[in-house]
N, C-alpha and C positions, 0 to 999 in steps of 0.2 A: 454360539448359535445356535438353537435348536437342530437338531439330527432330521425332524419329522417337516420342517418348514417347507419344503419343496422337492421336485422331481431330482432325480439323481441326476450329477452333470451340471445344476445351472443355482445361482445364489435364489434365497427365500426371501419373496414380497418383501418389498419396506413397509413394516405393518410400525404403525404411532409407538409403539413400545421400542424396537428397533434401531426407526429412526432415532431416539432420544438418546439413546445409548453410543448412536456409533458419534450424532452431534456433539454428547462428551467426551467422547473421549478423543475426536476435533479439534471441542476445542480446548481438552488442556496440553494438549502436542503442540496446537500453534501460540496456546500464551510460554508455556514455555521457550521453543520458536522467537519469540518477539519478547523475551525476557535477555537472550542470548543477541540477538539483533541489537537492540537500544543501550547494550551494558556500554557500544565502543564512541558513542553521541555525542557524551559531553570531557571524553576525551581528546579526542582529535585536533583539537586545537593547538593543545599543549603537546599531543605525540606529534602531531606535523615541528615545531617549538625545538623537542626534543632531539626529532632526526635534525636538522638544523642544524644544532649545536655540535650534533656528533660528525657531519660528515658534508655541512652547506659550503666551506670554504674552500674543499677539494674538488674545483673542477673535471676529478678527471670521473664523479662521480654523477649519478643520474640526477641526485637531487642537485649538487654541485652546479653541472652544465644547467638543468633548468632556469635554477635561481639565479643566475648570473645572467642568461640571455631574461630574463623576467625583468631583471634588474635594469640592464640596456635597453631593454624596450621603455621603462617606465621614465627614465635619468630623456630620451631620445621624446618622448610625450613632455615632461615637462619644461624642455627647450624651446620644442615647438611652441607650446601654449601660452610658457609666460605668465602673467600673472592674473588667466583664466582657465591655468589648473589646478585640478578638486587640490583642498589644504589635505588631502590624507592622501594623494601621493607621494604627499614632501616628509611625511612620516619613513620615506625610507622601507627598506629595505623589512621593518614589521610590516608596511600596506603588502606585500608578497604574497607574505603566508593567506592573506583570503584571496587569492588570484591561485596559487597550486591547493587550495582545499578546494576549490567551487573544482578544478581539473582532478581532481581526484573524486568527485561523489559524483562527477559526470562520466565519466570512463566504468564504473562501478552500475550506475542507470543502463548506460545505454549497454550492456553485458546483458543487460538483461528484458534491455528491450529487445536484442536479438533473440534469445533464446525461450522466450515467456513462449512467443508462438511450436517452436519446437517442443516445451515441453504440455503444453496442453495439445497438438495431434498424439506425442506419447502416451496422453494417458488413455487418452481415444484406442489408439490403438493395442497398447497393453499392459493398461490396467493404472488404476489410481493407485494404488497399492505400491507397486512395482515402482512405478517412477516418483512415487513422495520417496522409499528408502532408498533410491540411486542420487537423489537431490542432500539426504539428508548425510551421503556418503560425504559428496560434496566438502557439504557446510563443516564438515568434521572435517577431514582435510586442510581450508581453510582457517578453522583456527588453530590448527596444530602449527603453524606454519604463522599463525600471526603470536603464537607463542615468542617462537625464536626468533623474530623479524631482528634482527641486530638491526642490519640496514633499509636502507627507504625502498632499498632496490627488493626484495624479498619481501617488505610489507608489501608492497605494489604486487606483486606475483600471487600472495597472498589474496588483495581484494579485488583482481582477476576470476578467482579460481571462490571465491564469494560470488562475486554478480554474477558470473554464470551456472550457480547450484541454488540457486533460493527461486525453488517453484512454490514451498510449505504455502505461503498465505494464497494463490490461484488453486491449487490442490485441493485448500480448504475447503475453499466456495465450491467446485465443481463437487465435493463428493458431500457438500449440503445440499447441492442442490439433487442428487443420485436419494438423497434417502426423501428429498420432501418431498408434498405436491406445490402447485403454485402459491396457494389456496395457504400455506403454511409458512412457505418457504421466507418469506421477506417478513416474520414475523419476528419482532424483537424476545431476545433469551437474556436470560440473565444465567447465574447458576442454575444446579442441578435440582428441573422440576420447577423454579420460580414463574416462568412463562414461559409460552411457545417456543415449540425449538422451531430457527430459522437461521437467514443469511447474519442475522445481528450479530452473531457469537466472532463471525470474524470482529467488527465491530468493539464487543468489548474487550475481547483478547489484547485489541492491539490499544485499546482506552488502560486498560492494566498495567500491562507491557512498559505505554511509554510511563506510566506512575509510577512502577516501580526498578525497571532498567535502567535507568538512570545514577537515580539514587548509589544502587548497588553496585554500577558500572566505578562512580566518584565513590562508594567506600574503599573497594579493594583496589583503589590506586593508590592510595598510602601505602600501601604493606607489598613493598619494593622486592621482586625476586631478582632485578639486576645486581652485577657486579663489578667495579672497578675494573677486571681483567679481562669483561668480557669481549670478544671481537670478533665481528666473522658471522657466517650463517650460524655458528652455535651459541650465538649470543642471546638474550632475550633482549624481545621488543621492549621500548618503553612503559608501563604499566601493567608486562606481563604476568602478574596476579589474578588482573582482569580480564586478562586474556585464559587465563585457565580456568576458571570458573568457570566463564560462555562455553569452552571447552564443555565443562562438567556438565551442562544443563541439555547440550546438544547429544549427548551419551543416553543420559536420561529421557529426553523424547526417540531418541532411533530404539533404545530399547521396548519402549513403551510403547511405542507402535509399530512393533516387530509379533509384538506379544497378544498386542489390542485387538489392533484396525483389520475387519477384514476387505474384501476386492466390493466395491462399490459399483464396478461399470455396469454390470447387467442388469442392475436392480432394478431402473425403470424397464427395460426389457420383458423382465419376468413378472413386472406389476403389470405390467400391460394384457400380460398373456392369463393371468389368472383371471382379469377382469372380461376377458372372452369368453375362457375355457365360463365361468359363472352365470353369464348373461346365454348362453348356451343352456345350460344348465335350468332354465327355467322358462316354463311350460308358457304355449303360447294363449293368450287369455283372448278375448274376443273383438277387445280393445286391441289387442298386438296384429289380430289380423286386417282389423278393416285399414290398419295406417297399413300394414303390407299391401292391401289391393290399389292404398293408394301411392305405394311411389311407383306400384308397377303400371300403375294408370297416367302416371306423370306423363307430359310428353315431353323428346327431349330439347324445346326451346327452355322449359322450366329445368332442366338440370346442366341445359347450357348457361341459364344464366345466374343460378347457384354456383356455378364452376368457375363462373369468373368474377364473382365477386369475391369470392375464394383468394382467386387469383389475385384480385385486387390489395385485399386484409393483408395478403402475404410481403405483395410489395413495398405496405405502407411499414408492415413494421421493420422488414430490412432497411426502408428507408430511415424510418426512425433507429435502425440501431447503430446505422452511418454516425447520426446527427449526434448521435451520446458518443461514440467513439471519438468523434474529433472535441467537443466540449471536455470529454475527457485529456485530453491531451494538450487543451491549451490550459484549463483547469490546472492540471498539475506543474503546469511549466513553469507556469509564476509558482505557483503556490509552494513547486516543491523547494523552488530556487530562492524564494525568500526563507521557507524556513530552514534552508542547511546554512543564508549566511546569518540566522539568529547568534549561535552561541559563538561567530567568531565578531560579531557585534560585541556581541558582551565582553567579550575577550579584549576585544581595541578598546572599545570605550569607557569600560568599568574593569578591566581587568579581574570579572570573574575570574574565580578558583574553580578547582573542578567540584568543587562539593556546593557552587556556588552556581556551579553551571546544571548540577544534578537535583538542584533544588527549583530550580527555573523548568527546568525540561519533566520536572514530578509536579509540579505543579500545575503544569498541562494536560497530564494523564488523569493526575485525580478530576479534576473538576469536566475532562472529557467519559472518563467513566463516572461518573453522578449524571451526570444527561444520559449517558447510554441508558443505566437503569432506571431512571427516571424520569425521564421525558420520551426518547427515541421510543424505546421498546411498548410504553403505551399508545402510540402515536403512528409507529410505520408500520408496515406489511398489510392492511386491512383495504388498504386501494394505491393502485398506483399511483394517483392525486397526493395520496399523504405522502408518499416515497416524495415524489415529485416538492412537492412543499417542505419538507425535512431536506432536502438538497439545495436550494434554493434560499433558505435561512442558513443551512451554514455557509455557503458561495456568500451573501452578505454578511453575516461575521469575522468570515477572512477578509474581506475589505475594512471593516468596521476597526479590525486588528492592527494590518498594514498598516491605517492612518494611523492608529494612535503610536505605534511605533517610530512615525515617522517623524511624529511630532514631538518623543521621544531624541528621538536623535536631534533636531529643532533645538531642543533646548537643552541637552549637552552641549551642544557645539557653542550654543548663543551666553549660557552660566558656566561654563568650564566647569560642570562637578567632579565632585572627586571620584576617584576612582572606588569604585565596589557600594557606587550610591546611587544610583540609576532612579529616575521619577518616576512615579507613578503609575504616567504613560507606557511601561515596558513590561507591565503589571497587566495591567490593558489589552495593549496587544497579545500578549500571551491567552489573554482569554477566548480573544477571536477564534487563536490559534486552536483552540482547546475545542468552541463550539465546532469549527469547521470539521476537523480531526473526528469530534464526535459523529458528524449526520455524512456528509457528503459524495467519499471514496463507496463507504458501507453500504448505502442508499442506489448511490449508481450503481453500484454490483448487481443489486438484488433487483434493481428496473429491466436489467441489461440477460438475466435469466428468464426473468419473463415478457418482454418481448422478444429474446433472442429465439424461445421456442415458436415463435409465432411466425417468425420468419422462414422457417420450412415447414412448418406442422411438426416437429419434433422434437424432443429431448436428449436425442443420443448423440448430439453434437455439444452438448454442452461444454464441455474442455476447448474444444476450438472456441469457441465463440468466446467466452471466458478471456480463453488465449489471445483471442486478437484484442480484444477489450485491452485485459491490462497490458498487452504489448503500446495499443496507444499511450495507454499512459506512463508508462514504464520511457517512449521516445521524449514526452514533456520532462522526467524525471530526470534524463539522461541531458535535456539541453539545460533547461533550466538552472542549476546549479551555477553551471559556465558561464548561462549570459547574466544571470543576478552577483553574481561575486566580480566577473567583470565590470558591471554595471560602479555595482560598489565602488570596484578598487575605481575608475576612471573620473566615477563622479562625486563620490562618496552616500553615505547610510541613508540621507535622510532623502536624495533624488534618488535612490533606489527602491527605495518602498513607495516612493510618491506613485511612480512609475507602476509598481504592483499593485497598487492602492487601485487606481483607475483600471490596468487591465483587467483584474480579478470583476469589479464593478459591470466591466462592458460584457466578459463572460457571464454575469448571471443575471442581465436581462437577455441576453442571445439564447440562452439556456430555457428559461421564462415563459419567452414565446414561439422556441422552436421545438420545442416537446406539448406533444396534444396533453389535453386534460384527461381527467379522466377515464370517462364512454369509451377515449378510442383503444385507448391501450388496453382497458381490462375489456376490450369483446376481445382482442386477443389472447390474454391471457385465458378467456372460455374453449377459444376453439384447439385453444391446446390439451 
């Protein structure tokens, strides 16, 4: 940053070029972070299977004790239900991995739900950069533990630390909100200078990360570090080579952020102060004097009416913000739950290898990236109405995708398809997931950043508002995998995805009906 950009002791105003430079820094760092995060996704089913082979038969271990109790519960349900029991439960111990996976996913998201508001408030109080570097330290610690997680207990401890440390997405959206104004914040953005810079960075980073990360994880899973003599806490985890590469990405990201990223907490305040100072330097014209006289003669009732209207608009903004939080919770409850079961479904129904899991998740990422760059960035951000339209389209795509996967399951159950040969319904479902991934959460974040500033007439608490919004979503992410995996375990895959289809369809209709159209939201944006 240039030294002449601001008074001593303050940050320079976020000019267009500075905002773009910081946005590019955030994009690169977030891409590295999401690549590291997604490496583990295709490996989870077979990782749990590997831990089960190592210690599942030993009831003195946490995994052995858990599986024994799950097995007892399964047998009890089969006995009570008789012929009405799900055919999936009759698979025995293989079915129990789905429930165990749901429990693991819920623990991770529950911890993120708890820590998200704390991270948001820490970013508002201590600064975005300092809080982000602390999160990076936690990410590095958990990944080191993952490399050496020979036992399931140590892997669980690693995932707990991961859940408490993952604040990068939340802080990235906060930093982008710091360095962009409401008119450019939600514009679609591709790589360096292709389009205007704004909140869509996060969506593109997700899309690219989900395209490459699972494939990278599948590739490195073939390169084994494990040794037959490994044991205890000093042994390697299943697919430890993928964990080592994930660690390398996080170390690179940490160094890059430490060197490149400036603090952005005071950018908004400095920009407002600079604008006020510039306004004071403008000589008063005759028109200005007339306006001043008019204001001076305005009676108290008119001022009271203006203040009342302002208060009503602020209350309306807060009401919309609460609705967006509820919708975020409900949508992610079902979407994340169904998404989480996808790799377990393909493992269960079609015995997908790590490479096939990576191919499926990579397909979702590629389509999501193309949608982000070719469609979303052209439509998104010019008005809140367009953001709302994209959210509705994404939710509808999610509902259609879930229905397609339900049809895939019904088809597989009725025809007994060969392992590894799913019907085209699976890929249609993956397409629906891609549409949802490219639009919904990204555009909801943008709407919250715009409407949230109107809730109290200030952008200084953006971190807190985005933290509360993310926390609502993380509650859904925490409960969703456990709910979906339990439903899958009890009633089978087809019933699980049919329920998800109906729920997302209802949430879509609720969103369209309860969030106001462009004029109301855009008027709040102008108030800010």
